[in-house]
N, C-alpha and C positions, 0 to 999 in steps of 0.2 A: 550334541550337534551344535556347532558354532553358528553365529549369525551369517557368516559367509556361506555355510553349507545349506542355508535355507533357500538357496537358489533352486532346490528340488521342488519347492512349492511356490516360491515367489522369485521372479527375476529381479535381481538387485542392480542398482546403478553401479557402474564400475568405480566411480569416484564421486564424492559428495563434497559439499562445502558447508561448514557450520553456519547456521543462520544468525549466530551471535557474534562470533569473532572472525568469520569468513575464512577460516583455516580449511584447506583442502586435505582430504584423507580418504583412504580406501575403507569400505564398510567393515572389513575384518579388523581394522585398527580402532574401532570405536570402543569406548569404555562402558562399563556397566556401573550402576549405582547400588552400593551395598545396602541390604535391608536389615541386617542384624543390628540390634540396639548397641552393641559394643563397637560398631564400626561407623559411627555417626560424626566423624570429624575429618573431613577432607582437607588437605593442606591448602587448597585454593578457595574452598567454600566451607569455612569452618563449621557452620551450622547444619551442614548437609552430610549425607552418607558418603563414605569413602568411594572414590572412583577407582576401578581396577580393571585389568585386562584378564578375563577369566580363562581358566584351564579346565573347568568342569561345567557340565550342562545337564539339565534334566531331560526327560524324553520329549518335552514340548519345545526344546531348544532354548530354554531360559537359562541364564547363567546362575551358578551357585557361588555365593561369595565365600571368602576365606573362613567364615565361621559357620558355614553350612546352610545359610538361608537362601531361598530361591528369589531371584531378582527379576524385575520387570522393566525398569527404566534404563535408558541409554544416555550416554553423555559424550561430548566432544573431547577428544584426547588432548586438545590444547587448552581451552578455557574451562573445561570440566562442567559447563552448563548443560542442562538436560536438552536433548533433542528428540523430536517425535520419530516414531518408526517409519512414518510416511516419507521421511527424508531419504531413506535408503531404497524406496520403491518407486519414486517418481521424481523427475527433474525439478529443481528449484527454479522459480521465476521470481527474481528480485525486483521489487518496485519501491522507489523512494518518493516520498511526498515532502515538499519543502515550501517555505513561505515566510513572510514577516509575522511578527506577533499581531494577534487580533485580526488576521486576514480571513478567518472563517475556516481554517484548516481542520480543526477538530470536529466542527459541525459537518463539514464535507465528508470527512472520513467515516463518521458515524452513519450518516445517511447513505453513503455509498455502500457500505457493508450491508446495511439493512435492505436496501433495494436489490442488491445482488442476490441475497438469499431467496428472494422471490422471483426476480426476473430470469436468472440463469436457468433454474429448473423448469419454470413455466413456459418460457419462450424459446429457449435454446437447448433444452434437454441436457443441461450440465448441472451437476450438484455443486453446491458451494457451502462447505461446512467447516467448522472449527477443527483444525488439526491438533491444536493444543489449547484446551480450555483455560489453562492457567495463564499462558501468554496472552490470551484474548480476553481475560477477565475484565480489565478496565474498559475495553471497547464494548463488551457485552453490557456492562453497567450503563454506559452512555446510551446504548440502544434502548435499554429498559426505561431510562428516564424520559426519552423522547417519544418512543413508540409503544411502550407498555405501561405507561404511567397510570396508576389507579385513579388519579385526579386529573382529568383533562383540562381543568381550569388552573392548575398549579403553574407557576412560572418556573421554567427550567433554564438554568444557565450552566452550561457544561464547564467543567474546570479547565483552566488554561494549561496547556502542555508545559511541564516544568523541565528544567535542565537536570534535575536530580530526582531521586525518589523511586516510586514503585514501578515506573516505566524503564528503569535501568537496573542492571545487575553488576555488582562489584565483585571482582576476582583478584586474588592475591597471587602475584608472580614474584616469589621471594619476598622482598621488602617493598615492592611496587604494587600499589592498588590501582587497578584499571577498571573503569566503568564502561560497560557496553550498553547500547540501547536495546531494549527488549522488543523483538519484532512481534507483529501480529501474524499468525500462521493459519492459512486456510488450504484445504484440499479442493481442487477443481477437477471433477471426474465426469466422463460421459455417462448418462443414464442409458438404460436398455434401448430406448427409442431414438438414440442419437445415431445419425448415419455412419459415424466412424466408431461405433461402439466396439467393433471387433478389433480395433487398434487402440483400445482404451488405455493400455499401459504406456503407449507411445505419446498420446496426447494429454494424459493427465498431468497435472502440475501441482506442486506444493508452492502456493503463493506466499511469499515472504515480504511483508509490507512494513515499512518503517515510517515513523512520524517523529519529528524533532521539534523542540521549542524554537521559535523564531530567533531567539537570542543565540542559539547554537551556531548560527551562521555569521555572527560577528567575528571580525578578524581576531585571531589568537585563541578562539574558543575550541579549536580542534587540536588535540595534542596526543602524545603517546599514552598519557594517563587517562585521557578522555576522548577516544577516537569515535565520538558519537555520530559523526556524519560521513565516515569513510565507506559506509554501505553504498553511497552514491556511485562509487567507482565500480561496484559490482552490479549495479542496477541494470536490468534489461530495458527499463523505461523509467523516466523521471517525470513527475508531475510537479509543476511549480504553480502555487496558488497566487494569483494576482488579484488584489482587491481594489476595484475602482474607487471605493469610498475613501481610500487612504491617499489617493492622488488628488491634489488640490485642483487640477485642471478639469478632471472628470467630475469631481464632486461639485465644482462650480456649475458645470453644465446640468447637473441633476437638480440644482436648486430651483424650486418652483415646479418641478416635474415629479418630485417624490417627497412625501412627508415622513419618510423613514428617519428616525432620530440620528442615525449614523450620517445623514446628510444635513439635517436641520441643525443639530448641535455640533456635529463633526467629530470624527476620531482624530487621533494624532496622525499627522501626515508623515509619510515615510518614503525614502528613496528606494523603491522596491527593486529597481534595476541594479542598485549597488549590492543588495543581498544576493541577487542572481549572479552578479560578477564574482562574488566570493564563492558561491556554489560552483561555478564553472572552474574557477582556479583550483579548487580542491579536487574536482573530478579529474582535471588535467594532471595534477601532481600524482594522484594515487592510481590513475589508470595508465600513466606513462604516455600521455598525449603531448606533443609539442604545441607551441602557441598558435601555429597556423593550421593545425590539423583539426578537422571537424570530427565530432563524435559520431559514431555509426549508429548509436541507439536513438530511439524516438524521445521527443520532449513534448509533453502535453501542457500547454499553458491553460490552467483551469481558472477561468475568470469568474470569481465567486460573487455571490450576492446579486444574481441576475434580477431578482424581483425589485431591486433598488434602481438599477440603471437601465432596465429594459427599454424605457422610452427613448433612450439615445440610439438604440439599435433599430428602432422601427419594427420590432418584432415583439408583440405583447405576450404571445404564448409560444411554447415550443412543444410540438407534438412528439410523441414517442417515435424515435427514428428507427423503427424496424417494420418490416413488411412480411407478409406470409410467403414462405418459401414455396417454390413451384413443386407440385405433386407431393406435398408434405404438410403435416400438421404443425411443423415448427416454423419459426420466424427467422428472417435473415436481417442482420444489421444493415441499414441503408447508409452506406458510406458516402454515397452521393449527397444525401441530405446533410450528413455530419460535416462534410467538407465544404458544402455551400454555406452553412452557418459559420464554420471556421473562417471562411474568406470574409464574410461580413464583419465578424468580430475583429479580424485582423485590420480591416480598413478603419474601424473605429479607433483601435489602439494606435494605429499608425498616425492618425490625425492628431491625437492628443498626447500619446506617449511613444513617439518613434524610437526613443532610446531603448525601451523595453523590447520592442519588436526587433530592432537591429541586433541587440545582444542575443536574443533567442535564436535568430537565424544565422548568426555567426558561429553559434555553438554546434548546430547540427542542421542537416538538410531536411530532417523529418520532424517538422513542427506542426502542431495543430492547436488552434485556439478554441476551447470549448467552454461555453457559458454554463454556469451551474448555480442553482439556488438550493442550498442544503436544507433550508426550512420552508421556502416558498412564501414566507411572510416576514414582516419586520418585527424586531423585538419590542417589548413593552418598555416604556420610559416613565420614570418617576420625576415629574417637574419640580417637586420639592427638594429632592436630594440631587437632581440633575444627573441621575445615574441610569445607564442602560441596564435593565434588569434581566431580560431573557425572553424566551418565547413560551407560549402556552401550547401544550401538546395537541389540543383540539384544532389548532390553526396550522400545524405543520403539514406541509404537502410538498415534498422535495421535487425539484425540477431538474431533470437530466443528471442527477447525482451519480447514476450508474454508468452514464454514457462514456466518460473518459476511460474507465477500465474495460468496458465492452469493446471500445475501439481498439485499444491496445491488444486485447485477446484476439480480436478478429483479424487485424493486420499482421500481428507478430506472434500470435499464439500457436501457430503450427497445426491448424486443423480443428480448433475448438469451436469456433462460431461461424456459421454461414454469413456471407455478406454479399451486398450488391455494389458493384462499381459502375462507373459511367459506361454505357453501351453494352452492359452485360446483365444477364439475369442473376438471381441469387446463386452463389456458388460456395462450396465448401472445399477448401484446400485439403490436399492429402497430407497426412501426418508427415512432418519434415524432420523430426528429431526423435531418435530412439531414446528410451529410458536408460540405455546403457551408456550414453555419452557422458562425458565429464560435465560437472556442474560448475566448474571453476573457469571455464573458457571466457 
């Protein structure tokens, strides 16, 4: 029984997209990964098992490789990289995160995933689990360093995202070596007490999340041999991390109001809107948008390091933006509160960095400005070496780290998260997209 015939037990998507190279294909065209020791040299991935289109299957529906071994792993027919089985059973939701070097992107991503593991099941009856532990290995290590560290007094400094290495996969296409960014993959599915549980297959999603080194957005860094940021053209939502401590105008305003070393000693200043313009240019080219055409997808400007610049906003604390849903034990995301905070943050950015606000709103009509503190505290500083060392796990208390993605899932997730809008009580939209629909639209 082939993978396509498994529709007897599982309704498969009619068409899928590879989370590595974004190639669209039908489920029956997926390749399998050979298990036999004599078949461990694939022409595109030399150190891995041969990829093949099977003709024989066992009674469980698993392919049998040419040497007679039963296989378990699936692969893309284009790049030959492994793909999870969840890819064929639930629609992909592409999410891209971008920003300048040292903007706090890695810390934000780590805290976001950790908080979502707790918040989605507890408050919204949605499970949030690793779809591919291998792809998520680095992110899980970061979570362990910050939230499961055996020494709460240890100073933790997460490794900077690199342009090459373990977060990328190299594939040979003839004589051409191509590096693809390795995505983080999560399944988001309704739990039994979710009000749309009976439509579980329609509202479940395979979240495909990309992180890139800030240097990857410099002009000339995106090429056919290193298409590391082309996922942004596929993204159903883009998050751009804006760091106020990298802007000299905002940092100057924080002087005297914050003792954070990122203000006192100062980080390198950067033209963050220039990086955003490069991002927009790439999205336009690869998504086929003309220069005067606005993107239809949402943009979340994640304003990082809120604990540093919160005095400028006049809001010292941010309460959790969800409320108890009517006649339910679940919660609903308070979009009224999220949008109110977004408007206040926008006013602040417009005052000091109008070029960033103007660039964001020229790109799309769906822009939100969400403040986040990935750690909730400032880093330790060594006055002798004048080096920013990192944060102690005992002090980490993220603020609104999960809110950007919760907002995206509530407004554009097709029935996953209840929400409240102005003049309305908490509501849960009906599922709007079938799992049978194409994932490459």
